[in-house]
DSSP file (Angstrom, degrees, kcal/mol; ACC not computed):
  #  RESIDUE AA STRUCTURE BP1 BP2  ACC     N-H-->O    O-->H-N    N-H-->O    O-->H-N    TCO  KAPPA ALPHA  PHI   PSI    X-CA   Y-CA   Z-CA
    1    1 A M     >        0   0    0      0, 0.0     4,-2.0     0, 0.0     5,-0.1   0.000 360.0 360.0 360.0 -44.0  119.5  102.6  121.2
    2    2 A L  H  >  +     0   0    0      1,-0.2     4,-2.5     2,-0.2     5,-0.2   0.900 360.0  53.9 -63.0 -40.6  119.4  106.1  119.8
    3    3 A L  H  > S+     0   0    0      1,-0.2     4,-2.5     2,-0.2    -1,-0.2   0.899 107.5  51.2 -60.1 -40.6  116.9  105.0  117.2
    4    4 A C  H  > S+     0   0    0      2,-0.2     4,-2.2     1,-0.2    -1,-0.2   0.910 110.3  48.6 -62.3 -43.7  114.6  103.7  120.0
    5    5 A A  H  X S+     0   0    0     -4,-2.0     4,-2.2     2,-0.2    -2,-0.2   0.894 111.9  48.9 -64.9 -40.8  114.9  107.0  121.8
    6    6 A I  H  X S+     0   0    0     -4,-2.5     4,-1.7     2,-0.2    -2,-0.2   0.919 109.2  52.8 -65.2 -42.8  114.0  109.0  118.7
    7    7 A T  H  < S+     0   0    0     -4,-2.5     4,-0.5     1,-0.2     5,-0.4   0.919 111.0  46.7 -59.7 -43.6  111.1  106.7  118.0
    8    8 A L  H >< S+     0   0    0     -4,-2.2     3,-1.2     1,-0.2    -1,-0.2   0.897 110.6  53.0 -64.5 -39.5  109.8  107.3  121.5
    9    9 A A  H 3< S+     0   0    0     -4,-2.2    -1,-0.2     1,-0.3    -2,-0.2   0.772  98.8  64.3 -67.2 -25.9  110.3  111.1  121.1
   10   10 A C  T 3< S-     0   0    0     -4,-1.7    15,-1.8    -3,-0.2    -1,-0.3   0.644 100.4-138.3 -74.4 -13.6  108.4  111.1  117.9
   11   11 A T    <   -     0   0    0     -3,-1.2     2,-0.6    -4,-0.5    14,-0.5   0.977  24.5-173.6  55.9  71.3  105.2  110.1  119.8
   12   12 A L        +     0   0    0     -5,-0.4     2,-0.3    12,-0.2    -1,-0.2  -0.864  17.7 158.1 -92.0 121.3  103.5  107.6  117.6
   13   13 A S  E     -A   23   0A   0     10,-1.7    10,-2.3    -2,-0.6     2,-0.2  -0.969  48.0 -87.2-142.1 157.7  100.2  106.7  119.2
   14   14 A T  E     -A   22   0A   0     -2,-0.3     2,-0.3     8,-0.2     8,-0.2  -0.450  45.5-129.8 -67.0 132.2   96.9  105.2  118.0
   15   15 A S        -     0   0    0      6,-1.1     6,-0.2     3,-0.3    -1,-0.1  -0.618   7.9-152.3 -84.7 139.7   94.6  107.9  116.7
   16   16 A S  S    S+     0   0    0     -2,-0.3     3,-0.1     1,-0.2    -1,-0.1   0.618  89.5  71.6 -82.9 -12.5   91.0  108.1  117.9
   17   17 A M  S    S-     0   0    0      1,-0.3     2,-0.3     2,-0.0    -1,-0.2   0.930 113.6  -2.7 -68.8 -45.9   90.0  109.7  114.6
   18   18 A A    >   -     0   0    0      3,-0.2     3,-1.1     1,-0.1    -3,-0.3  -0.998  54.1-135.2-151.5 143.2   90.3  106.6  112.4
   19   19 A A  T 3  S+     0   0    0     -2,-0.3    -1,-0.1     1,-0.2    -2,-0.0   0.659 103.5  64.9 -71.6 -14.8   91.5  103.1  112.9
   20   20 A D  T 3  S+     0   0    0     16,-0.1    17,-2.9    17,-0.1    18,-0.4   0.486 101.0  53.5 -86.8  -3.9   93.5  103.3  109.6
   21   21 A F  E <   - B   0  36A   0     -3,-1.1    -6,-1.1    15,-0.3     2,-0.4  -0.880  61.0-150.1-133.3 158.6   95.9  106.0  110.9
   22   22 A T  E     -AB  14  35A   0     13,-2.5    13,-3.4    -2,-0.3     2,-0.3  -0.978  30.1-115.2-125.4 144.3   98.3  106.7  113.8
   23   23 A S  E     -AB  13  34A   0    -10,-2.3   -10,-1.7    -2,-0.4     2,-0.4  -0.607  30.0-167.9 -82.0 135.5   99.1  110.1  115.0
   24   24 A Y  E     - B   0  33A   0      9,-2.8     9,-2.0    -2,-0.3     2,-0.5  -0.986   6.7-168.1-124.4 132.1  102.7  111.4  114.6
   25   25 A E  E     - B   0  32A   0    -15,-1.8     2,-0.6   -14,-0.5     7,-0.2  -0.987  23.6-131.2-118.9 124.1  104.1  114.5  116.2
   26   26 A N     >  -     0   0    0      5,-2.7     4,-2.6    -2,-0.5   -16,-0.1  -0.632  15.4-155.5 -74.5 116.3  107.5  115.7  115.0
   27   27 A S  T  4 S+     0   0    0     -2,-0.6    -1,-0.2    21,-0.3    22,-0.1   0.763  87.9  46.6 -68.1 -25.9  109.5  116.2  118.2
   28   28 A R  T  4 S+     0   0    0     20,-0.8    -1,-0.2     1,-0.1    21,-0.1   0.886 127.7  21.2 -84.2 -40.3  111.9  118.7  116.6
   29   29 A F  T  4 S-     0   0    0      2,-0.1    92,-0.3    91,-0.0    -2,-0.2   0.567  93.8-131.0-109.8 -12.1  109.4  121.0  114.9
   30   30 A G     <  +     0   0    0     -4,-2.6    -3,-0.1     1,-0.2     2,-0.1   0.395  57.1 134.2  83.5  -3.1  106.1  120.3  116.7
   31   31 A F        -     0   0    0    122,-0.1    -5,-2.7    -5,-0.1     2,-0.3  -0.385  40.5-146.3 -78.1 161.9  103.8  119.7  113.8
   32   32 A T  E     +BC  25 152A   0    120,-2.4   120,-2.7    -7,-0.2     2,-0.3  -0.885  20.5 166.7-126.9 158.1  101.4  116.7  113.7
   33   33 A I  E     -B   24   0A   0     -9,-2.0    -9,-2.8    -2,-0.3     2,-0.5  -0.963  36.1-112.8-161.2 153.5  100.0  114.4  111.0
   34   34 A D  E     -B   23   0A   0     -2,-0.3   -11,-0.2   -11,-0.2   116,-0.1  -0.819  31.9-155.6 -89.7 131.6   98.1  111.2  110.8
   35   35 A L  E     -B   22   0A   0    -13,-3.4   -13,-2.5    -2,-0.5     2,-0.2  -0.888  23.6-107.0-108.9 140.2  100.2  108.4  109.2
   36   36 A P  E >   -B   21   0A   0      0, 0.0     3,-1.4     0, 0.0   -15,-0.3  -0.430  18.8-142.6 -67.4 133.3   98.6  105.4  107.5
   37   37 A L  T 3  S+     0   0    0    -17,-2.9   -16,-0.1     1,-0.3   -17,-0.1   0.766  97.9  63.3 -67.0 -25.5   98.9  102.2  109.5
   38   38 A D  T 3  S+     0   0    0    -18,-0.4    18,-0.9     2,-0.1     2,-0.4   0.387  88.8  85.0 -84.8   7.2   99.5  100.1  106.4
   39   39 A F  E <  S-D   55   0B   0     -3,-1.4     2,-0.4    16,-0.2    16,-0.2  -0.866  73.8-140.6-101.4 141.8  102.8  102.0  105.7
   40   40 A K  E     -D   54   0B   0     14,-3.0    14,-2.1    -2,-0.4     2,-0.3  -0.819  19.3-111.5-104.7 144.9  105.9  100.8  107.4
   41   41 A T  E     +D   53   0B   0     -2,-0.4    12,-0.3    12,-0.2     3,-0.1  -0.559  39.7 165.0 -72.4 128.5  108.6  103.1  108.8
   42   42 A I  E     +     0   0B   0     10,-2.9     2,-0.3    -2,-0.3    11,-0.2   0.508  61.9  32.1-119.5 -12.2  111.8  102.8  106.8
   43   43 A L  E     +D   52   0B   0      9,-1.6     9,-2.6     2,-0.0    -1,-0.3  -0.954  42.4 160.3-153.1 128.0  113.7  105.9  107.9
   44   44 A I        -     0   0    0     -2,-0.3     7,-0.1     7,-0.2   -37,-0.1  -0.808  33.0-146.5-139.6 100.4  114.0  108.0  111.1
   45   45 A P    >   -     0   0    0      0, 0.0     3,-1.5     0, 0.0     5,-0.2  -0.196  24.9-110.8 -64.8 159.7  117.3  110.1  111.0
   46   46 A E  T 3  S+     0   0    0      1,-0.3     0, 0.0     2,-0.1     0, 0.0   0.759 115.0  66.2 -61.2 -25.9  119.1  110.8  114.2
   47   47 A T  T 3  S-     0   0    0      1,-0.1    -1,-0.3   -19,-0.0     0, 0.0   0.721  98.0-137.5 -70.5 -20.2  118.1  114.5  114.0
   48   48 A G  S <  S+     0   0    0     -3,-1.5   -20,-0.8     2,-0.1   -21,-0.3   0.634  71.9 114.4  74.3  13.6  114.5  113.6  114.5
   49   49 A D  S    S+     0   0    0    -21,-0.1    17,-2.2   -22,-0.1     2,-0.3   0.460  71.5  36.6 -95.8   0.5  113.3  116.0  111.8
   50   50 A K  E     - E   0  65B   0     15,-0.2     2,-0.3    -5,-0.2    15,-0.2  -0.984  51.7-164.0-149.5 154.4  112.0  113.4  109.4
   51   51 A I  E     - E   0  64B   0     13,-2.3    13,-2.3    -2,-0.3     2,-0.4  -0.981  12.5-161.1-138.6 134.2  110.2  110.1  109.0
   52   52 A G  E     -DE  43  63B   0     -9,-2.6   -10,-2.9    -2,-0.3    -9,-1.6  -0.935  12.1-178.4-115.1 137.5  110.1  108.0  105.9
   53   53 A L  E     -DE  41  62B   0      9,-3.3     9,-2.4    -2,-0.4     2,-0.3  -0.896  12.5-155.2-133.1 161.8  107.5  105.3  105.2
   54   54 A E  E     -DE  40  61B   0    -14,-2.1   -14,-3.0    -2,-0.3     7,-0.2  -0.993  27.4-107.9-137.9 142.6  106.7  102.8  102.5
   55   55 A S  E >   -D   39   0B   0      5,-2.5     3,-1.7    -2,-0.3   -16,-0.2  -0.240  38.5-105.3 -64.3 159.5  103.5  101.1  101.5
   56   56 A A  T 3  S+     0   0    0    -18,-0.9    -1,-0.1     1,-0.3   -17,-0.1   0.844 123.4  45.6 -56.8 -36.2  103.1   97.4  102.3
   57   57 A D  T 3  S-     0   0    0      1,-0.0    -1,-0.3     3,-0.0    -2,-0.1   0.473 111.0-122.1 -88.2  -1.1  103.6   96.5   98.7
   58   58 A G  S <  S+     0   0    0     -3,-1.7    -2,-0.1     2,-0.2   -19,-0.0   0.510  82.9 111.9  78.6   4.5  106.6   98.9   98.3
   59   59 A S  S    S+     0   0    0     -5,-0.0     2,-0.4     1,-0.0    -1,-0.1   0.674  70.7  48.9 -86.5 -16.2  105.0  100.8   95.4
   60   60 A A        -     0   0    0     72,-0.2    -5,-2.5     2,-0.0     2,-0.4  -0.940  62.8-160.5-127.4 146.5  104.5  104.1   97.3
   61   61 A G  E     -EF  54 131B   0     70,-2.4    70,-2.6    -2,-0.4     2,-0.4  -0.976   3.2-167.9-126.1 141.1  106.7  106.2   99.5
   62   62 A L  E     -EF  53 130B   0     -9,-2.4    -9,-3.3    -2,-0.4     2,-0.4  -0.995   4.2-175.5-129.3 128.9  105.7  108.9  102.1
   63   63 A S  E     -EF  52 129B   0     66,-2.8    66,-2.3    -2,-0.4     2,-0.4  -0.985   2.9-176.9-125.4 137.6  108.1  111.4  103.7
   64   64 A V  E     +EF  51 128B   0    -13,-2.3   -13,-2.3    -2,-0.4     2,-0.3  -0.998  21.2 145.4-132.7 127.4  107.2  113.9  106.4
   65   65 A W  E     -EF  50 127B   0     62,-1.9    62,-3.0    -2,-0.4     2,-0.3  -0.977  35.5-132.7-156.1 166.0  109.8  116.3  107.7
   66   66 A G  E     + F   0 126B   0    -17,-2.2     2,-0.3    -2,-0.3    60,-0.2  -0.887  23.0 174.6-120.1 156.0  110.5  119.8  109.0
   67   67 A N  E     - F   0 125B   0     58,-2.0    58,-2.6    -2,-0.3     2,-0.3  -0.987  33.3-105.7-154.3 158.3  113.1  122.3  108.1
   68   68 A Y  E     - F   0 124B   0     -2,-0.3     2,-0.5    56,-0.2    56,-0.3  -0.664  43.5-106.9 -84.7 143.4  114.1  125.8  108.8
   69   69 A I        +     0   0    0     54,-3.1     4,-0.1    -2,-0.3     5,-0.1  -0.582  38.3 175.2 -74.3 120.8  113.4  128.4  106.1
   70   70 A Q        +     0   0    0     -2,-0.5    -1,-0.2     3,-0.1    54,-0.0   0.713  60.3  66.8 -97.2 -28.0  116.7  129.4  104.5
   71   71 A E  S    S-     0   0    0      2,-0.2     2,-1.5     1,-0.1     6,-0.1  -0.164 107.5 -77.6 -83.4-177.1  115.2  131.6  101.8
   72   72 A I  S    S-     0   0    0      2,-0.0     4,-0.4    -2,-0.0    -1,-0.1  -0.665  98.7 -24.8 -87.0  87.0  113.4  135.0  102.4
   73   73 A G  S  > S-     0   0    0     -2,-1.5     4,-1.9     1,-0.1    -2,-0.2  -0.052  81.6 -73.1  98.3 164.0  110.0  133.7  103.5
   74   74 A F  H  > S+     0   0    0      1,-0.2     4,-2.9     2,-0.2     5,-0.3   0.898 123.6  54.7 -61.4 -45.8  107.8  130.7  103.3
   75   75 A K  H  > S+     0   0    0      1,-0.2     4,-2.1     2,-0.2    -1,-0.2   0.914 110.1  46.0 -59.7 -44.8  106.8  131.3   99.6
   76   76 A A  H  > S+     0   0    0     -4,-0.4     4,-1.8     2,-0.2    -1,-0.2   0.903 113.5  49.7 -64.6 -41.0  110.4  131.4   98.4
   77   77 A E  H  X S+     0   0    0     -4,-1.9     4,-1.8     2,-0.2    -2,-0.2   0.911 111.0  48.3 -66.1 -42.3  111.3  128.3  100.4
   78   78 A S  H  X S+     0   0    0     -4,-2.9     4,-1.9     1,-0.2    -1,-0.2   0.876 109.9  53.4 -67.3 -34.9  108.4  126.3   99.1
   79   79 A G  H  X S+     0   0    0     -4,-2.1     4,-2.6    -5,-0.3    -1,-0.2   0.861 105.1  54.8 -64.5 -35.2  109.2  127.4   95.6
   80   80 A L  H  X S+     0   0    0     -4,-1.8     4,-2.2     2,-0.2    -2,-0.2   0.913 106.3  51.1 -63.6 -43.0  112.8  126.1   96.1
   81   81 A G  H  X S+     0   0    0     -4,-1.8     4,-1.3     1,-0.2    -2,-0.2   0.900 111.6  47.8 -60.5 -41.2  111.4  122.7   97.1
   82   82 A R  H  X S+     0   0    0     -4,-1.9     4,-1.9     1,-0.2     3,-0.3   0.923 109.7  52.7 -64.1 -45.6  109.3  122.6   93.9
   83   83 A D  H  X S+     0   0    0     -4,-2.6     4,-2.1     1,-0.2    -2,-0.2   0.862 104.3  56.1 -61.4 -36.9  112.2  123.7   91.8
   84   84 A L  H  X S+     0   0    0     -4,-2.2     4,-0.8     1,-0.2    -1,-0.2   0.881 107.6  49.1 -62.8 -37.3  114.4  120.9   93.2
   85   85 A Q  H  <>S+     0   0    0     -4,-1.3     5,-2.1    -3,-0.3     3,-0.4   0.872 107.5  54.4 -69.6 -36.6  111.8  118.3   92.1
   86   86 A I  H ><5S+     0   0    0     -4,-1.9     3,-2.0     1,-0.2    -2,-0.2   0.907 104.0  55.6 -61.7 -41.2  111.6  119.9   88.6
   87   87 A E  H 3<5S+     0   0    0     -4,-2.1    -1,-0.2     1,-0.3    -2,-0.2   0.784 103.4  56.2 -61.4 -26.5  115.4  119.4   88.3
   88   88 A E  T 3<5S-     0   0    0     -4,-0.8    -1,-0.3    -3,-0.4    -2,-0.2   0.353 130.5 -94.2 -88.1   5.9  114.8  115.7   89.1
   89   89 A G  T < 5S+     0   0    0     -3,-2.0     2,-0.2     1,-0.3    -3,-0.2   0.479  75.2 144.1 101.6   3.0  112.4  115.5   86.1
   90   90 A W      < -     0   0    0     -5,-2.1     2,-0.6    18,-0.1    -1,-0.3  -0.566  36.7-152.3 -77.4 139.0  109.0  116.0   87.7
   91   91 A K  E     -G  107   0B   0     16,-2.2    16,-2.2    -2,-0.2     2,-0.4  -0.955  15.7-141.4-110.7 113.6  106.4  118.0   85.6
   92   92 A F  E     +G  106   0B   0     -2,-0.6    14,-0.3    14,-0.3     3,-0.1  -0.604  27.4 171.1 -83.1 131.7  104.0  119.8   87.8
   93   93 A T  E     +     0   0B   0     12,-2.4     2,-0.4    -2,-0.4    13,-0.2   0.457  67.8  43.5-113.3  -8.9  100.4  119.9   86.7
   94   94 A Y  E     +G  105   0B   0     11,-1.7    11,-2.1     2,-0.0     2,-0.3  -0.998  56.5 165.5-142.9 134.5   98.8  121.4   89.9
   95   95 A E  E     +G  104   0B   0     -2,-0.4     2,-0.3     9,-0.2     9,-0.2  -0.938   3.1 166.3-150.5 126.4  100.0  124.2   92.1
   96   96 A K  E     -G  103   0B   0      7,-2.4     7,-2.9    -2,-0.3     2,-0.3  -0.998  10.2-174.3-142.3 140.4   98.0  126.0   94.8
   97   97 A R  E     -G  102   0B   0     -2,-0.3     5,-0.2     5,-0.2    -2,-0.0  -0.954  12.8-177.3-136.5 151.9   99.2  128.3   97.5
   98   98 A G  E >   -G  101   0B   0      3,-2.8     3,-0.6    -2,-0.3    -2,-0.0  -0.755  52.5 -88.5-128.1-179.4   98.0  130.3  100.5
   99   99 A P  T 3  S+     0   0    0      0, 0.0   -24,-0.2     0, 0.0   -25,-0.1   0.803 126.5  22.4 -63.7 -27.5   99.9  132.6  102.8
  100  100 A S  T 3  S+     0   0    0    -26,-0.1    19,-2.6    19,-0.1     2,-0.3   0.161 123.5  45.3-128.2  19.3  101.0  129.7  105.0
  101  101 A W  E <   -GH  98 118B   0     -3,-0.6    -3,-2.8    17,-0.2     2,-0.3  -0.987  52.1-168.4-155.0 160.4  100.7  126.6  102.9
  102  102 A A  E     -GH  97 117B   0     15,-2.1    15,-2.6    -2,-0.3     2,-0.4  -0.983   3.3-165.9-150.8 144.3  101.5  125.3   99.4
  103  103 A S  E     +GH  96 116B   0     -7,-2.9    -7,-2.4    -2,-0.3     2,-0.3  -0.997   8.9 176.9-133.0 138.8  100.5  122.2   97.5
  104  104 A F  E     -GH  95 115B   0     11,-2.4    11,-3.1    -2,-0.4     2,-0.4  -0.990   6.6-172.8-138.3 145.1  102.0  120.8   94.3
  105  105 A S  E     +GH  94 114B   0    -11,-2.1   -12,-2.4    -2,-0.3   -11,-1.7  -0.998  15.4 160.6-139.2 138.8  101.3  117.7   92.2
  106  106 A G  E     -GH  92 113B   0      7,-2.5     7,-2.6    -2,-0.4     2,-0.4  -0.905  26.5-129.5-149.0 175.3  103.3  116.4   89.3
  107  107 A I  E     +GH  91 112B   0    -16,-2.2   -16,-2.2    -2,-0.3     2,-0.3  -0.971  13.9 179.8-133.4 145.4  104.1  113.4   87.2
  108  108 A R  E >   - H   0 111B   0      3,-2.1     3,-2.0    -2,-0.4     2,-0.2  -0.940  69.9 -42.5-145.4 121.8  107.3  111.7   86.0
  109  109 A E  T 3  S-     0   0    0     -2,-0.3   -20,-0.0     1,-0.3     0, 0.0  -0.417 125.9 -23.4  54.4-120.8  107.1  108.7   83.8
  110  110 A E  T 3  S+     0   0    0     -2,-0.2    24,-2.9    -3,-0.1    25,-0.5  -0.038 119.5  94.0-109.2  30.6  104.3  106.6   85.3
  111  111 A R  E <   -HI 108 133B   0     -3,-2.0    -3,-2.1    22,-0.3     2,-0.4  -0.916  59.0-145.1-127.1 151.4  104.5  108.0   88.9
  112  112 A I  E     -HI 107 132B   0     20,-3.1    20,-2.1    -2,-0.3     2,-0.4  -0.908   9.1-163.0-113.3 140.3  102.7  110.8   90.7
  113  113 A L  E     -HI 106 131B   0     -7,-2.6    -7,-2.5    -2,-0.4     2,-0.4  -0.991   4.0-171.5-121.9 129.5  104.3  113.1   93.3
  114  114 A Y  E     -HI 105 130B   0     16,-2.4    16,-2.1    -2,-0.4     2,-0.4  -0.988   5.1-171.4-120.4 131.6  102.2  115.2   95.7
  115  115 A M  E     -HI 104 129B   0    -11,-3.1   -11,-2.4    -2,-0.4     2,-0.4  -0.965   5.8-177.7-122.9 137.4  103.9  117.8   98.0
  116  116 A R  E     -HI 103 128B   0     12,-2.5    12,-2.2    -2,-0.4     2,-0.4  -1.000   4.6-176.7-133.3 135.3  102.3  119.8  100.8
  117  117 A Q  E     -HI 102 127B   0    -15,-2.6   -15,-2.1    -2,-0.4     2,-0.4  -0.991   2.3-172.5-133.3 139.6  104.1  122.4  102.8
  118  118 A I  E     -HI 101 126B   0      8,-2.6     8,-2.5    -2,-0.4   -17,-0.2  -0.977  26.8-114.8-131.4 146.6  102.9  124.4  105.8
  119  119 A A  E     - I   0 125B   0    -19,-2.6     6,-0.3    -2,-0.4     2,-0.2  -0.564  35.3-173.6 -76.6 141.8  104.5  127.4  107.7
  120  120 A L  E  >  - I   0 124B   0      4,-2.9     4,-0.5    -2,-0.2     3,-0.4  -0.628  31.9 -73.8-121.3-178.5  105.4  126.7  111.3
  121  121 A C  T >4 S+     0   0    0    -92,-0.3     3,-0.6    -2,-0.2    -1,-0.2  -0.242 106.7  29.5 -69.0 165.0  106.8  128.9  114.2
  122  122 A D  T 34 S-     0   0    0      1,-0.2    -1,-0.2   -54,-0.1   -53,-0.1   0.824 132.5 -59.7  55.7  41.9  110.3  130.2  114.3
  123  123 A D  T 34 S+     0   0    0     -3,-0.4   -54,-3.1     1,-0.2     2,-0.3   0.906 105.2 126.1  55.1  47.0  110.9  130.4  110.6
  124  124 A A  E <<  -FI  68 120B   0     -3,-0.6    -4,-2.9    -4,-0.5     2,-0.3  -0.817  42.9-154.1-126.0 167.9  110.3  126.7  110.0
  125  125 A M  E     -FI  67 119B   0    -58,-2.6   -58,-2.0    -2,-0.3     2,-0.4  -0.994  10.6-136.5-143.9 150.9  108.1  124.7  107.8
  126  126 A G  E     -FI  66 118B   0     -8,-2.5    -8,-2.6    -2,-0.3     2,-0.3  -0.855  27.2-170.7-104.8 143.6  106.5  121.2  107.8
  127  127 A N  E     -FI  65 117B   0    -62,-3.0   -62,-1.9    -2,-0.4     2,-0.3  -0.950  15.2-175.6-135.3 149.7  106.5  119.1  104.6
  128  128 A L  E     -FI  64 116B   0    -12,-2.2   -12,-2.5    -2,-0.3     2,-0.4  -0.988   3.5-178.2-140.2 143.1  105.0  115.9  103.2
  129  129 A T  E     -FI  63 115B   0    -66,-2.3   -66,-2.8    -2,-0.3     2,-0.4  -0.996   2.6-173.1-133.3 141.8  105.6  114.2  100.0
  130  130 A I  E     -FI  62 114B   0    -16,-2.1   -16,-2.4    -2,-0.4     2,-0.4  -0.998   2.8-169.9-133.3 132.0  104.0  111.1   98.7
  131  131 A E  E     +FI  61 113B   0    -70,-2.6   -70,-2.4    -2,-0.4   -18,-0.2  -0.978  18.5 153.1-123.1 132.5  105.0  109.3   95.5
  132  132 A Y  E     - I   0 112B   0    -20,-2.1   -20,-3.1    -2,-0.4   -72,-0.2  -0.964  48.5 -74.2-153.6 164.5  103.0  106.5   94.0
  133  133 A P  E >   - I   0 111B   0      0, 0.0     3,-1.9     0, 0.0   -22,-0.3  -0.403  34.1-134.4 -66.0 137.3  102.2  104.8   90.7
  134  134 A A  G >  S+     0   0    0    -24,-2.9     3,-1.6     1,-0.3     4,-0.2   0.818 105.7  65.8 -59.2 -30.7   99.9  106.7   88.4
  135  135 A S  G 3  S+     0   0    0    -25,-0.5    -1,-0.3     1,-0.3     3,-0.2   0.671 102.4  48.4 -66.0 -15.6   97.9  103.5   87.8
  136  136 A Q  G <> S+     0   0    0     -3,-1.9     4,-1.9     1,-0.1    -1,-0.3   0.067  73.7 118.9-111.0  23.2   96.9  103.6   91.5
  137  137 A Q  H <> S+     0   0    0     -3,-1.6     4,-1.9     1,-0.2    -1,-0.1   0.902  73.7  52.6 -57.3 -44.5   95.8  107.3   91.6
  138  138 A Q  H  > S+     0   0    0      1,-0.2     4,-0.7    -4,-0.2    -1,-0.2   0.903 109.3  50.6 -60.2 -40.6   92.2  106.5   92.6
  139  139 A R  H  4 S+     0   0    0      1,-0.2     4,-0.5    -3,-0.2    -1,-0.2   0.886 116.8  39.6 -62.4 -40.2   93.5  104.4   95.5
  140  140 A Y  H  X S+     0   0    0     -4,-1.9     4,-2.8     1,-0.2     5,-0.2   0.621  92.7  83.6 -91.0 -13.6   95.8  107.2   96.8
  141  141 A D  H  X S+     0   0    0     -4,-1.9     4,-2.3     1,-0.2    -1,-0.2   0.920  94.7  45.6 -55.9 -46.0   93.5  110.2   96.2
  142  142 A R  H  X S+     0   0    0     -4,-0.7     4,-2.3    -3,-0.2    -1,-0.2   0.883 112.4  51.6 -66.5 -37.4   91.7  109.7   99.5
  143  143 A L  H  > S+     0   0    0     -4,-0.5     4,-2.8     2,-0.2    -2,-0.2   0.937 109.9  48.8 -63.6 -46.2   94.9  109.1  101.4
  144  144 A V  H  X S+     0   0    0     -4,-2.8     4,-2.5     1,-0.2    -2,-0.2   0.924 110.4  51.8 -59.4 -44.8   96.4  112.3  100.0
  145  145 A E  H  X S+     0   0    0     -4,-2.3     4,-1.9    -5,-0.2    -1,-0.2   0.915 111.7  46.7 -58.4 -44.0   93.3  114.2  101.0
  146  146 A H  H  X S+     0   0    0     -4,-2.3     4,-2.2     2,-0.2    -2,-0.2   0.924 111.3  51.1 -65.1 -44.4   93.5  112.9  104.5
  147  147 A L  H  X S+     0   0    0     -4,-2.8     4,-1.7     1,-0.2    -2,-0.2   0.907 108.7  51.7 -60.1 -42.7   97.2  113.7  104.8
  148  148 A V  H  < S+     0   0    0     -4,-2.5    -1,-0.2     1,-0.2    -2,-0.2   0.922 113.4  43.9 -61.1 -45.0   96.6  117.3  103.7
  149  149 A K  H  < S+     0   0    0     -4,-1.9    -1,-0.2     1,-0.2    -2,-0.2   0.833 115.0  50.0 -68.2 -31.8   93.9  117.8  106.3
  150  150 A A  H  < S+     0   0    0     -4,-2.2     2,-0.7    -5,-0.2    -1,-0.2   0.703  82.9  96.9 -84.4 -20.6   95.9  116.1  109.0
  151  151 A L     <  +     0   0    0     -4,-1.7     2,-0.4    -3,-0.2  -118,-0.2  -0.598  58.6 168.9 -73.2 111.6   99.2  118.0  108.5
  152  152 A K  B     -C   32   0A   0   -120,-2.7  -120,-2.4    -2,-0.7     3,-0.1  -0.971  35.0-129.6-134.9 140.9   98.9  120.7  111.2
  153  153 A A        -     0   0    0     -2,-0.4  -122,-0.1  -122,-0.2     5,-0.1  -0.431  51.0 -82.1 -73.8 157.2  101.2  123.3  112.8
  154  154 A P    >>  -     0   0    0      0, 0.0     3,-2.4     0, 0.0     4,-0.6  -0.294  43.4-112.0 -57.6 149.4  101.3  123.5  116.6
  155  155 A S  G >4 S+     0   0    0      1,-0.3     3,-0.7     2,-0.2    -2,-0.1   0.784 116.6  60.9 -59.0 -28.3   98.4  125.5  118.0
  156  156 A N  G 34 S+     0   0    0      1,-0.2    -1,-0.3     2,-0.1    -3,-0.0   0.546 101.5  55.2 -76.9  -4.4  100.7  128.2  119.2
  157  157 A C  G <4        0   0    0     -3,-2.4    -1,-0.2     1,-0.1    -2,-0.2   0.566 360.0 360.0 -98.4 -12.3  101.8  128.8  115.5
  158  158 A V    <<        0   0    0     -3,-0.7    -1,-0.1    -4,-0.6    -2,-0.1   0.479 360.0 360.0 -78.9 360.0   98.3  129.4  114.1
């Protein structure tokens, strides 16, 4: 029952932008993103701060969540997220930052990880990670590009 209430609170609705995506609004942190329709939901914690998805074939995973900044500022917090992935064996080959966003991409064995983080209101941040096989990079490049453009802070945070 609680899972049903959380799902309703997350506001999943069909997007008018593209038939391939559905719009998701994180009820706890207020950010929005388009989620691919061909991914299935595998995780919605009771806190309502995250959604986890998996590709239809199970080869790719997508996580979208919000968190409060614990470090001194957005840049330090995003660096902490990157460092945690390095500890898990990821080697980052791409890193780009702005004052209110950060993007990282890395490889581990035959898999690619892409991370995007944006600053939100009230010392919070929105995050997405997608992990997929390196052999399917061409397939996922367009999806990653769309996700990056679609991850947005609430209009009152801009």
